[in-house]
ZAGU-17037 format. One record per atom (N, C-alpha, C): atom name; x, y, z. Coordinates in Angstrom, 2 decimals, always signed. Example, Ala and Ser with C-alpha at 12.3 -4.5 7.8 and 13.67 -1.06 7.14 Angstrom:
<rs>
R   site         u         v         w
R      N    +13.19     -5.69     +7.80
R     CA    +12.30     -4.50     +7.80
R      C    +13.20     -3.30     +7.80
R      N    +12.85     -2.25     +7.08
R     CA    +13.67     -1.06     +7.14
R      C    +12.90     +0.03     +7.87
</rs>
This chain:
<rs>
R   site         u         v         w
R      N    +15.81     +0.37     +3.12
R     CA    +15.70     +1.57     +3.89
R      C    +15.45     +1.05     +5.20
R      N    +20.85     -5.70     +6.82
R     CA    +20.57     -5.92     +8.26
R      C    +21.95     -6.05     +8.68
R      N    +22.37     -6.49     +9.27
R     CA    +23.75     -6.53     +9.59
R      C    +24.02     -6.05    +10.98
R      N    +25.08     -5.29    +11.17
R     CA    +25.50     -4.80    +12.47
R      C    +24.45     -3.89    +13.07
R      N    +24.08     -4.09    +14.35
R     CA    +23.12     -3.19    +14.97
R      C    +23.60     -1.76    +14.89
R      N    +22.69     -0.85    +14.62
R     CA    +23.02     +0.56    +14.49
R      C    +22.38     +1.31    +15.64
R      N    +23.10     +2.16    +16.36
R     CA    +22.50     +2.86    +17.50
R      C    +21.41     +3.81    +17.06
R      N    +20.38     +3.93    +17.87
R     CA    +19.31     +4.87    +17.58
R      C    +19.81     +6.29    +17.76
R      N    +19.35     +7.21    +16.89
R     CA    +19.75     +8.61    +17.04
R      C    +19.09     +9.22    +18.26
R      N    +19.65    +10.35    +18.70
R     CA    +19.04    +11.07    +19.82
R      C    +17.60    +11.40    +19.49
R      N    +16.70    +11.15    +20.43
R     CA    +15.30    +11.46    +20.21
R      C    +14.60    +10.49    +19.31
R      N    +15.17     +9.30    +19.06
R     CA    +14.54     +8.34    +18.17
R      C    +13.17     +7.96    +18.68
R      N    +12.19     +7.82    +17.76
R     CA    +10.82     +7.56    +18.17
R      C    +10.66     +6.21    +18.85
R      N     +9.82     +6.15    +19.83
R     CA     +9.53     +4.92    +20.55
R      C     +8.05     +4.59    +20.41
R      N     +7.82     +3.64    +19.57
R     CA     +6.58     +3.07    +19.27
R      C     +5.32     +3.71    +19.22
R      N     +4.30     +3.78    +18.50
R     CA     +3.02     +3.21    +18.93
R      C     +2.91     +1.77    +18.42
R      N     +2.93     +0.83    +19.34
R     CA     +2.98     -0.57    +18.93
R      C     +1.76     -1.00    +18.13
R      N     +0.60     -0.43    +18.45
R     CA     -0.60     -0.83    +17.71
R      C     -0.49     -0.41    +16.25
R      N     +0.08     +0.77    +15.99
R     CA     +0.28     +1.20    +14.60
R      C     +1.28     +0.30    +13.89
R      N     +2.36     -0.05    +14.57
R     CA     +3.35     -0.92    +13.95
R      C     +2.73     -2.26    +13.56
R      N     +1.92     -2.82    +14.45
R     CA     +1.28     -4.11    +14.15
R      C     +0.33     -4.00    +12.97
R      N     -0.44     -2.91    +12.93
R     CA     -1.38     -2.71    +11.82
R      C     -0.63     -2.56    +10.51
R      N     +0.44     -1.79    +10.52
R     CA     +1.22     -1.56     +9.30
R      C     +1.86     -2.86     +8.82
R      N     +2.38     -3.65     +9.76
R     CA     +3.03     -4.91     +9.40
R      C     +2.07     -5.87     +8.71
R      N     +0.79     -5.79     +9.08
R     CA     -0.21     -6.70     +8.52
R      C     -0.83     -6.18     +7.23
R      N     -0.59     -4.92     +6.90
R     CA     -1.25     -4.30     +5.75
R      C     -0.53     -4.62     +4.45
R      N     -1.28     -4.62     +3.37
R     CA     -0.69     -4.79     +2.03
R      C     -0.12     -3.46     +1.55
R      N     +0.73     -3.51     +0.53
R     CA     +1.25     -2.28     -0.05
R      C     +0.12     -1.40     -0.58
R      N     -0.90     -2.02     -1.13
R     CA     -2.02     -1.24     -1.65
R      C     -2.72     -0.48     -0.53
R      N     -2.93     -1.17     +0.62
R     CA     -3.54     -0.50     +1.76
R      C     -2.69     +0.67     +2.24
R      N     -1.38     +0.42     +2.38
R     CA     -0.48     +1.46     +2.88
R      C     -0.41     +2.64     +1.90
R      N     -0.36     +2.34     +0.61
R     CA     -0.30     +3.41     -0.38
R      C     -1.56     +4.25     -0.36
R      N     -2.71     +3.62     -0.22
R     CA     -3.97     +4.37     -0.15
R      C     -4.01     +5.24     +1.10
R      N     -3.49     +4.72     +2.22
R     CA     -3.45     +5.51     +3.45
R      C     -2.54     +6.72     +3.30
R      N     -1.38     +6.52     +2.66
R     CA     -0.47     +7.64     +2.47
R      C     -1.06     +8.68     +1.52
R      N     -1.76     +8.23     +0.49
R     CA     -2.44     +9.19     -0.38
R      C     -3.49     +9.98     +0.40
R      N     -4.20     +9.30     +1.31
R     CA     -5.23     +9.98     +2.10
R      C     -4.65    +11.07     +2.98
R      N     -3.37    +10.96     +3.36
R     CA     -2.70    +11.96     +4.19
R      C     -2.16    +13.13     +3.36
R      N     -2.22    +13.00     +2.04
R     CA     -1.64    +14.00     +1.15
R      C     -2.60    +15.17     +0.95
R      N     -2.12    +16.39     +1.04
R     CA     -2.99    +17.53     +0.78
R      C     -3.68    +17.40     -0.57
R      N     -4.92    +17.83     -0.62
R     CA     -5.88    +17.76     -1.73
R      C     -6.67    +16.47     -1.75
R      N     -6.26    +15.45     -0.98
R     CA     -6.99    +14.19     -0.97
R      C     -7.85    +14.00     +0.29
R      N     -7.87    +14.98     +1.17
R     CA     -8.69    +14.85     +2.37
R      C    -10.16    +14.66     +1.97
R      N    -10.77    +13.63     +2.53
R     CA    -12.18    +13.41     +2.26
R      C    -12.47    +12.74     +0.93
R      N    -11.44    +12.43     +0.16
R     CA    -11.69    +11.80     -1.14
R      C    -12.13    +10.35     -0.93
R      N    -12.94     +9.85     -1.83
R     CA    -13.45     +8.49     -1.74
R      C    -12.31     +7.48     -1.60
R      N    -12.43     +6.59     -0.61
R     CA    -11.35     +5.66     -0.32
R      C    -11.11     +4.67     -1.46
R      N    -12.17     +4.26     -2.13
R     CA    -11.99     +3.34     -3.25
R      C    -11.25     +4.01     -4.41
R      N    -11.47     +5.31     -4.58
R     CA    -10.71     +6.03     -5.61
R      C     -9.23     +6.06     -5.26
R      N     -8.92     +6.31     -3.98
R     CA     -7.53     +6.31     -3.56
R      C     -6.89     +4.95     -3.74
R      N     -7.63     +3.89     -3.43
R     CA     -7.11     +2.54     -3.62
R      C     -6.85     +2.25     -5.10
R      N     -7.74     +2.73     -5.95
R     CA     -7.57     +2.52     -7.39
R      C     -6.31     +3.24     -7.89
R      N     -6.11     +4.49     -7.46
R     CA     -4.91     +5.22     -7.85
R      C     -3.66     +4.55     -7.30
R      N     -3.74     +4.08     -6.03
R     CA     -2.60     +3.41     -5.41
R      C     -2.23     +2.17     -6.22
R      N     -3.22     +1.40     -6.64
R     CA     -2.99     +0.17     -7.39
R      C     -2.28     +0.48     -8.72
R      N     -2.74     +1.50     -9.39
R     CA     -2.13     +1.88    -10.67
R      C     -0.69     +2.35    -10.46
R      N     -0.47     +3.20     -9.47
R     CA     +0.87     +3.74     -9.23
R      C     +1.85     +2.65     -8.82
R      N     +1.40     +1.72     -7.97
R     CA     +2.27     +0.61     -7.56
R      C     +2.65     -0.25     -8.76
R      N     +1.67     -0.59     -9.59
R     CA     +1.95     -1.41    -10.76
R      C     +2.89     -0.71    -11.72
R      N     +2.70     +0.60    -11.88
R     CA     +3.56     +1.36    -12.79
R      C     +5.00     +1.38    -12.28
R      N     +5.17     +1.62    -10.98
R     CA     +6.51     +1.64    -10.41
R      C     +7.23     +0.31    -10.56
R      N     +6.51     -0.78    -10.38
R     CA     +7.11     -2.12    -10.53
R      C     +7.50     -2.39    -11.98
R      N     +6.64     -1.99    -12.90
R     CA     +6.96     -2.15    -14.32
R      C     +8.19     -1.33    -14.70
R      N     +8.25     -0.13    -14.19
R     CA     +9.38     +0.74    -14.48
R      C    +10.68     +0.12    -13.96
R      N    +10.62     -0.47    -12.77
R     CA    +11.80     -1.13    -12.19
R      C    +12.25     -2.31    -13.04
R      N    +11.29     -3.07    -13.55
R     CA    +11.63     -4.24    -14.37
R      C    +12.25     -3.85    -15.70
R      N    +11.86     -2.69    -16.22
R     CA    +12.32     -2.27    -17.54
R      C    +13.58     -1.42    -17.50
R      N    +13.90     -0.84    -16.34
R     CA    +15.03     +0.09    -16.25
R      C    +16.37     -0.62    -16.42
R      N    +17.34     +0.01    -17.07
R     CA    +18.67     -0.59    -17.20
R      C    +19.30     -0.84    -15.84
R      N    +20.17     -1.84    -15.77
R     CA    +20.86     -2.15    -14.52
R      C    +21.91     -1.09    -14.23
R      N    +22.29     -0.89    -12.95
R     CA    +23.36     +0.05    -12.63
R      C    +24.63     -0.29    -13.41
R      N    +25.28     +0.74    -13.93
R     CA    +26.48     +0.53    -14.72
R      C    +26.23     +0.40    -16.21
R      N    +24.99     +0.19    -16.61
R     CA    +24.64     +0.10    -18.04
R      C    +24.83     +1.49    -18.67
R      N    +25.50     +1.58    -19.83
R     CA    +25.70     +2.88    -20.48
R      C    +24.39     +3.61    -20.78
R      N    +23.29     +2.84    -20.89
R     CA    +21.99     +3.46    -21.16
R      C    +21.41     +4.12    -19.92
R      N    +22.11     +3.95    -18.80
R     CA    +21.62     +4.54    -17.55
R      C    +22.71     +5.41    -16.93
R      N    +22.89     +6.61    -17.42
R     CA    +23.91     +7.49    -16.85
R      C    +23.63     +7.77    -15.37
R      N    +24.68     +7.66    -14.56
R     CA    +24.51     +7.81    -13.13
R      C    +24.63     +9.29    -12.73
R      N    +23.73     +9.77    -11.87
R     CA    +23.88    +11.13    -11.37
R      C    +25.00    +11.20    -10.33
R      N    +25.48    +12.38    -10.08
R     CA    +26.42    +12.59     -8.97
R      C    +25.68    +12.33     -7.66
R      N    +26.34    +11.61     -6.73
R     CA    +25.74    +11.33     -5.43
R      C    +26.60    +11.98     -4.35
R      N    +25.97    +12.77     -3.49
R     CA    +26.65    +13.41     -2.37
R      C    +26.02    +12.95     -1.07
R      N    +26.86    +12.67     -0.07
R     CA    +26.38    +12.30     +1.25
R      C    +26.57    +13.47     +2.20
R      N    +25.48    +13.84     +2.88
R     CA    +25.52    +14.94     +3.84
R      C    +25.21    +14.40     +5.23
R      N    +25.93    +14.88     +6.23
R     CA    +25.72    +14.40     +7.60
R      C    +24.38    +14.88     +8.15
R      N    +23.97    +16.07     +7.80
R     CA    +22.72    +16.65     +8.30
R      C    +21.95    +17.28     +7.16
R      N    +20.71    +17.65     +7.46
R     CA    +19.86    +18.31     +6.48
R      C    +18.62    +17.54     +6.10
R      N    +18.55    +16.27     +6.53
R     CA    +17.37    +15.47     +6.18
R      C    +16.24    +15.58     +7.17
R      N    +16.51    +16.06     +8.37
R     CA    +15.44    +16.23     +9.37
R      C    +15.01    +17.68     +9.33
R      N    +13.85    +17.90     +8.73
R     CA    +13.35    +19.25     +8.52
R      C    +12.05    +19.44     +9.28
R      N    +11.57    +20.64     +9.29
R     CA    +10.41    +20.95    +10.11
R      C     +9.21    +20.07     +9.79
R      N     +9.01    +19.76     +8.52
R     CA     +7.80    +19.03     +8.17
R      C     +8.08    +17.79     +7.34
R      N     +9.29    +17.25     +7.41
R     CA     +9.57    +16.06     +6.64
R      C    +10.83    +15.36     +7.12
R      N    +10.87    +14.05     +6.86
R     CA    +12.08    +13.25     +7.02
R      C    +12.53    +12.92     +5.61
R      N    +13.69    +13.42     +5.20
R     CA    +14.12    +13.35     +3.82
R      C    +15.37    +12.49     +3.72
R      N    +15.21    +11.23     +3.30
R     CA    +16.36    +10.33     +3.22
R      C    +17.32    +10.75     +2.11
R      N    +16.76    +11.12     +0.98
R     CA    +17.57    +11.56     -0.16
R      C    +16.75    +12.49     -1.02
R      N    +17.43    +13.19     -1.90
R     CA    +16.77    +14.23     -2.69
R      C    +17.38    +14.28     -4.09
R      N    +16.51    +14.17     -5.09
R     CA    +16.95    +14.29     -6.48
R      C    +16.88    +15.75     -6.91
R      N    +18.00    +16.26     -7.42
R     CA    +18.08    +17.65     -7.85
R      C    +18.40    +17.67     -9.33
R      N    +17.49    +18.18    -10.12
R     CA    +17.69    +18.27    -11.57
R      C    +18.39    +19.59    -11.87
R      N    +19.53    +19.50    -12.50
R     CA    +20.30    +20.69    -12.84
R      C    +20.74    +20.61    -14.30
R      N    +20.81    +21.77    -14.96
R     CA    +21.28    +21.80    -16.34
R      C    +22.72    +21.28    -16.44
R      N    +23.50    +21.49    -15.39
R     CA    +24.89    +21.05    -15.38
R      C    +25.06    +19.58    -15.06
R      N    +23.96    +18.92    -14.72
R     CA    +24.02    +17.50    -14.39
R      C    +23.16    +17.17    -13.18
R      N    +22.49    +16.04    -13.26
R     CA    +21.63    +15.64    -12.14
R      C    +22.46    +15.27    -10.93
R      N    +21.86    +15.46     -9.75
R     CA    +22.56    +15.18     -8.49
R      C    +21.56    +14.59     -7.51
R      N    +22.04    +13.64     -6.70
R     CA    +21.25    +13.08     -5.60
R      C    +22.01    +13.32     -4.31
R      N    +21.33    +13.88     -3.32
R     CA    +21.91    +14.11     -2.00
R      C    +21.29    +13.12     -1.03
R      N    +22.13    +12.41     -0.27
R     CA    +21.69    +11.46     +0.74
R      C    +21.99    +12.05     +2.11
R      N    +21.01    +12.00     +3.02
R     CA    +21.14    +12.64     +4.32
R      C    +21.30    +11.60     +5.42
R      N    +22.48    +11.59     +6.09
R     CA    +22.77    +10.59     +7.11
R      C    +21.86    +10.72     +8.32
R      N    +21.51    +11.96     +8.71
R     CA    +20.66    +12.10     +9.90
R      C    +19.28    +11.51     +9.67
R      N    +18.75    +11.63     +8.45
R     CA    +17.45    +11.04     +8.15
R      C    +17.53     +9.52     +8.06
R      N    +18.63     +8.99     +7.51
R     CA    +18.82     +7.54     +7.50
R      C    +18.88     +7.00     +8.93
R      N    +19.57     +7.71     +9.82
R     CA    +19.62     +7.30    +11.23
R      C    +18.23     +7.32    +11.86
R      N    +17.48     +8.36    +11.53
R     CA    +16.14     +8.48    +12.07
R      C    +15.25     +7.34    +11.59
R      N    +15.31     +7.05    +10.30
R     CA    +14.51     +5.95     +9.74
R      C    +14.93     +4.62    +10.35
R      N    +16.23     +4.44    +10.54
R     CA    +16.73     +3.23    +11.17
R      C    +16.21     +3.11    +12.60
R      N    +16.12     +4.24    +13.31
R     CA    +15.56     +4.23    +14.65
R      C    +14.10     +3.82    +14.67
R      N    +13.33     +4.27    +13.69
R     CA    +11.93     +3.87    +13.59
R      C    +11.83     +2.36    +13.36
R      N    +12.66     +1.83    +12.46
R     CA    +12.65     +0.39    +12.18
R      C    +12.98     -0.41    +13.43
R      N    +13.97     +0.04    +14.20
R     CA    +14.33     -0.65    +15.45
R      C    +13.19     -0.60    +16.44
R      N    +12.55     +0.57    +16.58
R     CA    +11.45     +0.71    +17.53
R      C    +10.27     -0.18    +17.15
R      N    +10.08     -0.40    +15.85
R     CA     +8.98     -1.24    +15.38
R      C     +9.31     -2.72    +15.47
R      N    +10.57     -3.05    +15.77
R     CA    +10.99     -4.45    +15.79
R      C    +11.36     -4.99    +14.43
R      N    +11.65     -4.08    +13.48
R     CA    +11.95     -4.48    +12.10
R      C    +13.41     -4.22    +11.74
R      N    +14.28     -4.13    +12.72
R     CA    +15.66     -3.74    +12.45
R      C    +16.34     -4.63    +11.43
R      N    +16.10     -5.95    +11.47
R     CA    +16.74     -6.87    +10.52
R      C    +16.24     -6.65     +9.09
R      N    +15.05     -6.09     +8.96
R     CA    +14.47     -5.88     +7.63
R      C    +14.98     -4.60     +6.96
R      N    +15.53     -3.69     +7.76
R     CA    +15.96     -2.40     +7.24
R      C    +17.40     -2.09     +7.66
R      N    +18.38     -2.89     +7.23
R     CA    +19.77     -2.55     +7.55
R      C    +20.15     -1.22     +6.90
R      N    +21.03     -0.51     +7.55
R     CA    +21.33     +0.84     +7.08
R      C    +21.88     +0.88     +5.65
R      N    +22.80     -0.03     +5.25
R     CA    +23.28     +0.03     +3.86
R      C    +22.16     -0.16     +2.85
R      N    +21.21     -1.06     +3.17
R     CA    +20.09     -1.28     +2.25
R      C    +19.14     -0.09     +2.24
R      N    +19.02     +0.60     +3.38
R     CA    +18.23     +1.82     +3.41
R      C    +18.79     +2.86     +2.44
R      N    +20.10     +3.03     +2.48
R     CA    +20.73     +4.00     +1.58
R      C    +20.55     +3.58     +0.12
R      N    +20.76     +2.30     -0.17
R     CA    +20.58     +1.81     -1.53
R      C    +19.16     +2.03     -2.03
R      N    +18.19     +1.79     -1.15
R     CA    +16.79     +1.94     -1.53
R      C    +16.43     +3.41     -1.72
R      N    +17.02     +4.27     -0.87
R     CA    +16.79     +5.71     -1.05
R      C    +17.31     +6.18     -2.41
R      N    +18.47     +5.66     -2.82
R     CA    +19.01     +6.01     -4.14
R      C    +18.11     +5.50     -5.26
R      N    +17.58     +4.27     -5.09
R     CA    +16.67     +3.73     -6.11
R      C    +15.40     +4.57     -6.19
R      N    +14.93     +5.04     -5.04
R     CA    +13.74     +5.88     -5.02
R      C    +13.97     +7.15     -5.84
R      N    +15.15     +7.75     -5.66
R     CA    +15.45     +8.97     -6.41
R      C    +15.67     +8.69     -7.89
R      N    +16.19     +7.49     -8.22
R     CA    +16.30     +7.10     -9.62
R      C    +14.92     +7.04    -10.27
R      N    +13.93     +6.55     -9.50
R     CA    +12.56     +6.51    -10.02
R      C    +12.06     +7.93    -10.30
R      N    +12.32     +8.86     -9.38
R     CA    +11.90    +10.24     -9.62
R      C    +12.59    +10.82    -10.85
R      N    +13.84    +10.45    -11.04
R     CA    +14.58    +10.92    -12.22
R      C    +13.92    +10.41    -13.50
R      N    +13.53     +9.13    -13.51
R     CA    +12.86     +8.57    -14.68
R      C    +11.49     +9.21    -14.90
R      N    +10.75     +9.45    -13.83
R     CA     +9.45    +10.10    -13.95
R      C     +9.61    +11.51    -14.49
R      N    +10.63    +12.20    -14.01
R     CA    +10.88    +13.56    -14.47
R      C    +11.26    +13.59    -15.95
R      N    +11.94    +12.53    -16.42
R     CA    +12.43    +12.50    -17.80
R      C    +11.41    +11.95    -18.80
R      N    +10.16    +11.85    -18.42
R     CA     +9.13    +11.49    -19.39
R      C     +8.16    +10.42    -18.95
R      N     +8.58     +9.53    -18.08
R     CA     +7.68     +8.45    -17.66
R      C     +6.51     +8.96    -16.83
R      N     +6.64    +10.14    -16.26
R     CA     +5.54    +10.71    -15.49
R      C     +4.30    +10.93    -16.32
R      N     +4.48    +11.25    -17.60
R     CA     +3.33    +11.45    -18.48
R      C     +2.53    +10.16    -18.64
R      N     +3.25     +9.04    -18.76
R     CA     +2.56     +7.76    -18.89
R      C     +1.84     +7.40    -17.59
R      N     +2.44     +7.72    -16.45
R     CA     +1.76     +7.47    -15.17
R      C     +0.47     +8.28    -15.10
R      N     +0.52     +9.54    -15.49
R     CA     -0.70    +10.36    -15.47
R      C     -1.75     +9.80    -16.42
R      N     -1.32     +9.31    -17.57
R     CA     -2.28     +8.74    -18.51
R      C     -2.98     +7.53    -17.90
R      N     -2.21     +6.68    -17.22
R     CA     -2.81     +5.48    -16.63
R      C     -3.72     +5.81    -15.45
R      N     -3.37     +6.84    -14.71
R     CA     -4.22     +7.23    -13.57
R      C     -5.56     +7.78    -14.06
R      N     -5.53     +8.45    -15.23
R     CA     -6.74     +8.91    -15.91
R      C     -7.61     +9.80    -15.02
R      N     -6.98    +10.71    -14.32
R     CA     -7.70    +11.64    -13.45
R      C     -8.05    +12.90    -14.22
R      N     -9.30    +13.28    -14.19
R     CA     -9.74    +14.50    -14.88
R      C     -9.66    +15.68    -13.92
R      N     -8.84    +16.67    -14.27
R     CA     -8.75    +17.88    -13.46
R      C     -9.86    +18.85    -13.81
R      N    -10.34    +18.77    -15.07
R     CA    -11.32    +19.75    -15.52
R      C    -12.11    +19.18    -16.69
R      N    -13.41    +19.40    -16.69
R     CA    -14.27    +19.02    -17.81
R      C    -15.20    +20.18    -18.14
R      N    -15.39    +20.45    -19.41
R     CA    -16.37    +21.41    -19.88
R      C    -16.92    +20.88    -21.19
R      N    -18.10    +20.26    -21.12
R     CA    -18.65    +19.61    -22.30
R      C    -17.70    +18.53    -22.76
R      N    -17.30    +18.56    -24.03
R     CA    -16.39    +17.52    -24.55
R      C    -14.93    +17.77    -24.16
R      N    -14.63    +18.96    -23.60
R     CA    -13.26    +19.30    -23.24
R      C    -12.89    +18.65    -21.93
R      N    -11.73    +17.97    -21.93
R     CA    -11.25    +17.32    -20.72
R      C     -9.77    +17.57    -20.56
R      N     -9.37    +17.98    -19.37
R     CA     -7.96    +18.20    -19.06
R      C     -7.53    +17.16    -18.03
R      N     -6.52    +16.36    -18.41
R     CA     -6.03    +15.33    -17.51
R      C     -5.24    +15.97    -16.37
R      N     -5.50    +15.55    -15.12
R     CA     -4.88    +16.17    -13.96
R      C     -3.80    +15.32    -13.33
R      N     -3.08    +15.95    -12.42
R     CA     -2.01    +15.29    -11.67
R      C     -2.58    +14.77    -10.35
R      N     -2.34    +13.51    -10.04
R     CA     -2.74    +12.94     -8.76
R      C     -1.59    +13.15     -7.79
R      N     -1.77    +14.09     -6.88
R     CA     -0.70    +14.42     -5.93
R      C     -0.34    +13.18     -5.11
R      N     +0.93    +12.87     -5.04
R     CA     +1.40    +11.73     -4.26
R      C     +1.56    +10.45     -5.04
R      N     +0.98    +10.37     -6.24
R     CA     +1.07     +9.13     -7.03
R      C     +2.50     +8.85     -7.45
R      N     +3.27     +9.90     -7.76
R     CA     +4.67     +9.68     -8.13
R      C     +5.47     +9.10     -6.96
R      N     +5.11     +9.51     -5.73
R     CA     +5.78     +8.95     -4.56
R      C     +5.47     +7.46     -4.41
R      N     +4.21     +7.10     -4.63
R     CA     +3.83     +5.68     -4.53
R      C     +4.57     +4.87     -5.59
R      N     +4.63     +5.39     -6.82
R     CA     +5.35     +4.70     -7.88
R      C     +6.83     +4.56     -7.54
R      N     +7.42     +5.61     -6.98
R     CA     +8.84     +5.56     -6.62
R      C     +9.10     +4.57     -5.49
R      N     +8.18     +4.46     -4.53
R     CA     +8.32     +3.46     -3.47
R      C     +8.28     +2.05     -4.07
R      N     +7.36     +1.83     -5.01
R     CA     +7.26     +0.51     -5.64
R      C     +8.53     +0.19     -6.43
R      N     +9.04     +1.17     -7.15
R     CA    +10.29     +1.01     -7.91
R      C    +11.43     +0.66     -6.96
R      N    +11.56     +1.41     -5.87
R     CA    +12.64     +1.19     -4.91
R      C    +12.52     -0.16     -4.23
R      N    +11.27     -0.58     -3.98
R     CA    +11.06     -1.89     -3.37
R      C    +11.56     -3.02     -4.24
R      N    +11.46     -2.85     -5.57
R     CA    +11.94     -3.87     -6.50
R      C    +13.44     -3.77     -6.75
R      N    +13.99     -2.56     -6.77
R     CA    +15.40     -2.38     -7.11
R      C    +16.33     -2.42     -5.90
R      N    +15.76     -2.18     -4.69
R     CA    +16.57     -2.17     -3.49
R      C    +16.72     -3.56     -2.90
R      N    +17.27     -3.62     -1.67
R     CA    +17.58     -4.91     -1.04
R      C    +16.92     -5.05     +0.33
R      N    +15.75     -4.46     +0.48
R     CA    +15.05     -4.54     +1.76
R      C    +14.26     -5.84     +1.86
R      N    +14.10     -6.32     +3.09
R     CA    +13.31     -7.52     +3.34
R      C    +11.85     -7.18     +3.59
R      N    +11.54     -5.92     +3.77
R     CA    +10.17     -5.46     +3.98
R      C     +9.95     -4.24     +3.10
R      N     +8.73     -3.98     +2.73
R     CA     +8.41     -2.89     +1.82
R      C     +8.85     -1.52     +2.35
R      N     +9.42     -0.68     +1.49
R     CA     +9.71     +0.70     +1.92
R      C     +8.46     +1.46     +2.32
R      N     +7.31     +1.08     +1.75
R     CA     +6.06     +1.74     +2.15
R      C     +5.75     +1.51     +3.62
R      N     +6.09     +0.33     +4.16
R     CA     +5.83     +0.05     +5.56
R      C     +6.64     +0.98     +6.46
R      N     +7.90     +1.22     +6.10
R     CA     +8.72     +2.12     +6.92
R      C     +8.21     +3.55     +6.82
R      N     +7.85     +3.97     +5.62
R     CA     +7.29     +5.32     +5.46
R      C     +6.03     +5.49     +6.29
R      N     +5.15     +4.49     +6.27
R     CA     +3.93     +4.55     +7.06
R      C     +4.25     +4.56     +8.56
R      N     +5.27     +3.80     +8.97
R     CA     +5.64     +3.77    +10.39
R      C     +6.19     +5.13    +10.83
R      N     +7.00     +5.76     +9.98
R     CA     +7.51     +7.09    +10.30
R      C     +6.35     +8.07    +10.45
R      N     +5.42     +8.03     +9.49
R     CA     +4.28     +8.94     +9.55
R      C     +3.45     +8.71    +10.81
R      N     +3.22     +7.44    +11.18
R     CA     +2.43     +7.14    +12.37
R      C     +3.13     +7.60    +13.63
R      N     +4.44     +7.37    +13.70
R     CA     +5.19     +7.78    +14.88
R      C     +5.20     +9.29    +15.03
R      N     +5.42    +10.00    +13.94
R     CA     +5.46    +11.45    +14.01
R      C     +4.09    +12.03    +14.34
R      N     +3.03    +11.38    +13.91
R     CA     +1.69    +11.83    +14.26
R      C     +1.48    +11.74    +15.77
R      N     +2.07    +10.74    +16.42
R     CA     +1.97    +10.60    +17.87
R      C     +2.86    +11.61    +18.59
R      N     +4.03    +11.91    +18.01
R     CA     +5.00    +12.76    +18.69
R      C     +4.79    +14.24    +18.47
R      N     +4.24    +14.60    +17.30
R     CA     +4.25    +16.00    +16.94
R      C     +5.62    +16.37    +16.42
R      N     +5.96    +17.65    +16.43
R     CA     +7.24    +18.09    +15.90
R      C     +8.08    +18.75    +16.99
R      N     +9.40    +18.52    +16.92
R     CA    +10.39    +19.23    +17.73
R      C    +11.71    +19.12    +17.00
R      N    +12.80    +19.49    +17.66
R     CA    +14.06    +19.50    +16.94
R      C    +14.51    +18.12    +16.51
R      N    +14.00    +17.06    +17.16
R     CA    +14.38    +15.70    +16.79
R      C    +13.30    +14.99    +16.02
R      N    +12.13    +15.58    +15.91
R     CA    +11.02    +14.87    +15.29
R      C    +10.31    +15.69    +14.26
R      N    +10.75    +15.65    +13.00
R     CA    +10.06    +16.37    +11.94
R      C     +8.61    +15.93    +11.80
R      N     +7.83    +16.76    +11.13
R     CA     +6.40    +16.55    +11.05
R      C     +5.96    +15.42    +10.15
R      N     +4.68    +15.38     +9.80
R     CA     +4.10    +14.16     +9.27
R      C     +4.46    +13.77     +7.85
R      N     +4.93    +14.67     +7.01
R     CA     +5.26    +14.26     +5.65
R      C     +6.64    +13.64     +5.64
R      N     +6.80    +12.59     +4.83
R     CA     +8.11    +11.95     +4.75
R      C     +8.72    +12.04     +3.37
R      N     +7.92    +12.10     +2.33
R     CA     +8.52    +12.01     +1.00
R      C     +7.79    +12.87     -0.03
R      N     +7.85    +14.17     +0.05
R     CA     +7.14    +14.99     -0.90
R      C     +7.95    +15.23     -2.18
R      N     +7.26    +15.52     -3.25
R     CA     +7.91    +15.95     -4.48
R      C     +8.92    +14.95     -5.00
R      N    +10.10    +15.43     -5.37
R     CA    +11.14    +14.56     -5.92
R      C    +12.01    +13.99     -4.81
R      N    +11.38    +13.40     -3.80
R     CA    +12.12    +12.97     -2.62
R      C    +11.64    +11.61     -2.15
R      N    +12.46    +10.83     -1.39
R     CA    +12.07     +9.51     -0.94
R      C    +11.23     +9.56     +0.31
</rs>
């Protein structure tokens, strides 16, 4: 999410250099915990708890990537993939690709405007060689494949490993959903299955940091980058 230089899109973000340097030096666990902290419902939550959830989700995503069938394997039916020129830059998110579950067949939509935007962030951070556009697209597709696997049953195992209690009453315990953990797992999966030289989490964190500095306008969607079944 290297090759031929790609022009920055109109309104492409221009640095906060201090954030880029901090992100470049951070581990995936640090970045994942920071992204969880930005997720609604986690404001004010204990940082060590977020780090623990991040660690579990990262490990789960990597395991899932190691166990998943290779592309083209009959055990891994491929969804329909559509490329759209626009639609990825939305009011409150930068959406590289989107997994759509349909009874008629699963579909993944890839958004060229969001890929251009992400590529512009990588160039502004000085990471252009680490995020060539073809590898960005490949990694976005891998991210959506992870969401597809989570949707098809692996999400239950992720919730079991996270072991978050949503509700307790005496001996009764209801296991809860950790908002954002599926995104962290999907980033880890994509990092293993894609062809990037730097973690996809670093680019996601850079996008979030840049948008926090810029605010929102027609060229700069807001702070969320990958909600729900999205990269």
